[in-house]
PyMOL commands that place a pseudoatom at each C-alpha (Angstrom):
pseudoatom trace, name=CA, resn=ALA, resi=1, chain=A, elem=C, hetatm=0, pos=[0.000, 0.000, 0.000]
pseudoatom trace, name=CA, resn=GLY, resi=2, chain=A, elem=C, hetatm=0, pos=[2.897, 2.328, 0.698]
pseudoatom trace, name=CA, resn=VAL, resi=3, chain=A, elem=C, hetatm=0, pos=[4.440, 1.757, -2.723]
pseudoatom trace, name=CA, resn=PHE, resi=4, chain=A, elem=C, hetatm=0, pos=[1.205, 2.255, -4.623]
pseudoatom trace, name=CA, resn=GLY, resi=5, chain=A, elem=C, hetatm=0, pos=[0.233, 5.185, -2.424]
pseudoatom trace, name=CA, resn=HIS, resi=6, chain=A, elem=C, hetatm=0, pos=[3.464, 6.900, -3.415]
pseudoatom trace, name=CA, resn=LEU, resi=7, chain=A, elem=C, hetatm=0, pos=[2.985, 6.033, -7.097]
pseudoatom trace, name=CA, resn=SER, resi=8, chain=A, elem=C, hetatm=0, pos=[-0.571, 7.337, -7.073]
pseudoatom trace, name=CA, resn=ASP, resi=9, chain=A, elem=C, hetatm=0, pos=[0.595, 10.660, -5.648]
pseudoatom trace, name=CA, resn=SER, resi=10, chain=A, elem=C, hetatm=0, pos=[3.581, 11.050, -7.956]
pseudoatom trace, name=CA, resn=SER, resi=11, chain=A, elem=C, hetatm=0, pos=[3.743, 9.544, -11.427]
pseudoatom trace, name=CA, resn=LEU, resi=12, chain=A, elem=C, hetatm=0, pos=[0.825, 7.229, -12.206]
pseudoatom trace, name=CA, resn=GLY, resi=13, chain=A, elem=C, hetatm=0, pos=[-2.057, 9.129, -10.682]
pseudoatom trace, name=CA, resn=ARG, resi=14, chain=A, elem=C, hetatm=0, pos=[-4.852, 7.502, -8.729]
pseudoatom trace, name=CA, resn=LYS, resi=15, chain=A, elem=C, hetatm=0, pos=[-6.634, 5.803, -11.623]
pseudoatom trace, name=CA, resn=GLY, resi=16, chain=A, elem=C, hetatm=0, pos=[-3.385, 4.633, -13.206]
pseudoatom trace, name=CA, resn=SER, resi=17, chain=A, elem=C, hetatm=0, pos=[-2.162, 3.209, -9.934]
pseudoatom trace, name=CA, resn=LEU, resi=18, chain=A, elem=C, hetatm=0, pos=[-5.475, 1.413, -9.380]
pseudoatom trace, name=CA, resn=THR, resi=19, chain=A, elem=C, hetatm=0, pos=[-5.306, -0.051, -12.889]
pseudoatom trace, name=CA, resn=VAL, resi=20, chain=A, elem=C, hetatm=0, pos=[-1.758, -1.314, -12.391]
pseudoatom trace, name=CA, resn=VAL, resi=21, chain=A, elem=C, hetatm=0, pos=[-2.451, -2.829, -8.972]
pseudoatom trace, name=CA, resn=CYS, resi=22, chain=A, elem=C, hetatm=0, pos=[-5.621, -4.554, -10.251]
pseudoatom trace, name=CA, resn=ALA, resi=23, chain=A, elem=C, hetatm=0, pos=[-3.637, -6.039, -13.146]
pseudoatom trace, name=CA, resn=ILE, resi=24, chain=A, elem=C, hetatm=0, pos=[-0.927, -7.250, -10.767]
pseudoatom trace, name=CA, resn=ASN, resi=25, chain=A, elem=C, hetatm=0, pos=[-3.580, -8.721, -8.494]
pseudoatom trace, name=CA, resn=ALA, resi=26, chain=A, elem=C, hetatm=0, pos=[-5.170, -10.581, -11.413]
pseudoatom trace, name=CA, resn=ILE, resi=27, chain=A, elem=C, hetatm=0, pos=[-1.809, -11.902, -12.622]
pseudoatom trace, name=CA, resn=PHE, resi=28, chain=A, elem=C, hetatm=0, pos=[-0.788, -13.207, -9.198]
pseudoatom trace, name=CA, resn=GLY, resi=29, chain=A, elem=C, hetatm=0, pos=[-4.253, -14.667, -8.675]
pseudoatom trace, name=CA, resn=CYS, resi=30, chain=A, elem=C, hetatm=0, pos=[-4.118, -16.583, -11.953]
pseudoatom trace, name=CA, resn=LEU, resi=31, chain=A, elem=C, hetatm=0, pos=[-0.570, -17.752, -11.311]
pseudoatom trace, name=CA, resn=THR, resi=32, chain=A, elem=C, hetatm=0, pos=[-1.672, -19.045, -7.911]
pseudoatom trace, name=CA, resn=ALA, resi=33, chain=A, elem=C, hetatm=0, pos=[-4.106, -21.393, -9.628]
pseudoatom trace, name=CA, resn=PHE, resi=34, chain=A, elem=C, hetatm=0, pos=[-1.234, -23.021, -11.515]
pseudoatom trace, name=CA, resn=SER, resi=35, chain=A, elem=C, hetatm=0, pos=[1.307, -23.199, -8.695]
pseudoatom trace, name=CA, resn=PRO, resi=36, chain=A, elem=C, hetatm=0, pos=[3.234, -26.482, -8.872]
pseudoatom trace, name=CA, resn=ASN, resi=37, chain=A, elem=C, hetatm=0, pos=[3.978, -26.871, -5.158]
pseudoatom trace, name=CA, resn=TYR, resi=38, chain=A, elem=C, hetatm=0, pos=[3.012, -25.576, -1.737]
pseudoatom trace, name=CA, resn=TRP, resi=39, chain=A, elem=C, hetatm=0, pos=[5.780, -22.984, -1.296]
pseudoatom trace, name=CA, resn=THR, resi=40, chain=A, elem=C, hetatm=0, pos=[5.132, -21.422, -4.683]
pseudoatom trace, name=CA, resn=TYR, resi=41, chain=A, elem=C, hetatm=0, pos=[1.463, -21.244, -3.728]
pseudoatom trace, name=CA, resn=VAL, resi=42, chain=A, elem=C, hetatm=0, pos=[2.333, -19.526, -0.437]
pseudoatom trace, name=CA, resn=LEU, resi=43, chain=A, elem=C, hetatm=0, pos=[4.619, -17.007, -2.162]
pseudoatom trace, name=CA, resn=LEU, resi=44, chain=A, elem=C, hetatm=0, pos=[2.008, -16.150, -4.775]
pseudoatom trace, name=CA, resn=ARG, resi=45, chain=A, elem=C, hetatm=0, pos=[-0.699, -15.760, -2.116]
pseudoatom trace, name=CA, resn=VAL, resi=46, chain=A, elem=C, hetatm=0, pos=[1.559, -13.373, -0.181]
pseudoatom trace, name=CA, resn=LEU, resi=47, chain=A, elem=C, hetatm=0, pos=[2.137, -11.322, -3.344]
pseudoatom trace, name=CA, resn=THR, resi=48, chain=A, elem=C, hetatm=0, pos=[-1.602, -11.322, -4.014]
pseudoatom trace, name=CA, resn=GLY, resi=49, chain=A, elem=C, hetatm=0, pos=[-2.149, -10.057, -0.478]
pseudoatom trace, name=CA, resn=PHE, resi=50, chain=A, elem=C, hetatm=0, pos=[0.335, -7.220, -0.969]
pseudoatom trace, name=CA, resn=SER, resi=51, chain=A, elem=C, hetatm=0, pos=[-1.385, -6.133, -4.162]
pseudoatom trace, name=CA, resn=THR, resi=52, chain=A, elem=C, hetatm=0, pos=[-4.785, -6.340, -2.464]
pseudoatom trace, name=CA, resn=GLY, resi=53, chain=A, elem=C, hetatm=0, pos=[-3.565, -3.776, 0.059]
pseudoatom trace, name=CA, resn=GLY, resi=54, chain=A, elem=C, hetatm=0, pos=[-2.800, -1.439, -2.833]
pseudoatom trace, name=CA, resn=VAL, resi=55, chain=A, elem=C, hetatm=0, pos=[-6.263, -1.982, -4.293]
pseudoatom trace, name=CA, resn=GLY, resi=56, chain=A, elem=C, hetatm=0, pos=[-7.877, -1.123, -0.968]
pseudoatom trace, name=CA, resn=LEU, resi=57, chain=A, elem=C, hetatm=0, pos=[-5.867, 2.070, -0.575]
pseudoatom trace, name=CA, resn=CYS, resi=58, chain=A, elem=C, hetatm=0, pos=[-6.333, 3.372, -4.119]
pseudoatom trace, name=CA, resn=ALA, resi=59, chain=A, elem=C, hetatm=0, pos=[-10.035, 2.520, -4.276]
pseudoatom trace, name=CA, resn=PHE, resi=60, chain=A, elem=C, hetatm=0, pos=[-10.708, 4.104, -0.876]
pseudoatom trace, name=CA, resn=VAL, resi=61, chain=A, elem=C, hetatm=0, pos=[-9.001, 7.358, -1.837]
pseudoatom trace, name=CA, resn=LEU, resi=62, chain=A, elem=C, hetatm=0, pos=[-10.747, 7.509, -5.214]
pseudoatom trace, name=CA, resn=ALA, resi=63, chain=A, elem=C, hetatm=0, pos=[-14.113, 6.878, -3.569]
pseudoatom trace, name=CA, resn=THR, resi=64, chain=A, elem=C, hetatm=0, pos=[-13.762, 9.530, -0.862]
pseudoatom trace, name=CA, resn=GLU, resi=65, chain=A, elem=C, hetatm=0, pos=[-12.069, 12.315, -2.855]
pseudoatom trace, name=CA, resn=PRO, resi=66, chain=A, elem=C, hetatm=0, pos=[-15.229, 13.652, -4.568]
pseudoatom trace, name=CA, resn=ILE, resi=67, chain=A, elem=C, hetatm=0, pos=[-17.049, 14.000, -1.219]
pseudoatom trace, name=CA, resn=GLY, resi=68, chain=A, elem=C, hetatm=0, pos=[-16.796, 17.363, 0.498]
pseudoatom trace, name=CA, resn=PRO, resi=69, chain=A, elem=C, hetatm=0, pos=[-14.459, 17.761, 3.473]
pseudoatom trace, name=CA, resn=SER, resi=70, chain=A, elem=C, hetatm=0, pos=[-17.291, 18.065, 5.996]
pseudoatom trace, name=CA, resn=LYS, resi=71, chain=A, elem=C, hetatm=0, pos=[-18.779, 14.644, 5.099]
pseudoatom trace, name=CA, resn=ARG, resi=72, chain=A, elem=C, hetatm=0, pos=[-15.600, 12.823, 4.058]
pseudoatom trace, name=CA, resn=GLY, resi=73, chain=A, elem=C, hetatm=0, pos=[-14.898, 11.295, 7.471]
pseudoatom trace, name=CA, resn=MET, resi=74, chain=A, elem=C, hetatm=0, pos=[-18.395, 9.902, 7.837]
pseudoatom trace, name=CA, resn=ALA, resi=75, chain=A, elem=C, hetatm=0, pos=[-18.402, 8.527, 4.285]
pseudoatom trace, name=CA, resn=GLY, resi=76, chain=A, elem=C, hetatm=0, pos=[-14.967, 6.967, 4.730]
pseudoatom trace, name=CA, resn=MET, resi=77, chain=A, elem=C, hetatm=0, pos=[-15.931, 5.219, 7.945]
pseudoatom trace, name=CA, resn=SER, resi=78, chain=A, elem=C, hetatm=0, pos=[-19.214, 4.049, 6.409]
pseudoatom trace, name=CA, resn=THR, resi=79, chain=A, elem=C, hetatm=0, pos=[-17.313, 1.999, 3.836]
pseudoatom trace, name=CA, resn=PHE, resi=80, chain=A, elem=C, hetatm=0, pos=[-15.900, -0.152, 6.635]
pseudoatom trace, name=CA, resn=TYR, resi=81, chain=A, elem=C, hetatm=0, pos=[-19.351, -1.167, 7.866]
pseudoatom trace, name=CA, resn=PHE, resi=82, chain=A, elem=C, hetatm=0, pos=[-19.518, -3.667, 5.000]
pseudoatom trace, name=CA, resn=PHE, resi=83, chain=A, elem=C, hetatm=0, pos=[-16.335, -5.379, 6.200]
pseudoatom trace, name=CA, resn=SER, resi=84, chain=A, elem=C, hetatm=0, pos=[-17.832, -5.746, 9.667]
pseudoatom trace, name=CA, resn=CYS, resi=85, chain=A, elem=C, hetatm=0, pos=[-20.986, -7.370, 8.342]
for i in range(1, 85): cmd.bond("trace and resi %d" % i, "trace and resi %d" % (i + 1))
show_as sticks, trace
zoom trace
């Protein structure tokens, strides 16, 4: 999340960073399906988890940016209600 947070603020932009991290997530997810042994599977699942953190960060920022500053905190916290359920 730290790497893609930096890339989204500097060179790629938010949408570009989200596109790249979603592509990486899809690639690692597909490679996981074809892993030949347990340790390769574990490594690919860890890499998928790292890219999922980038997806969460970029999507959260893109979703809360258009909301005004007075309601942004409430809207941001409301997105986490779905994880609780």
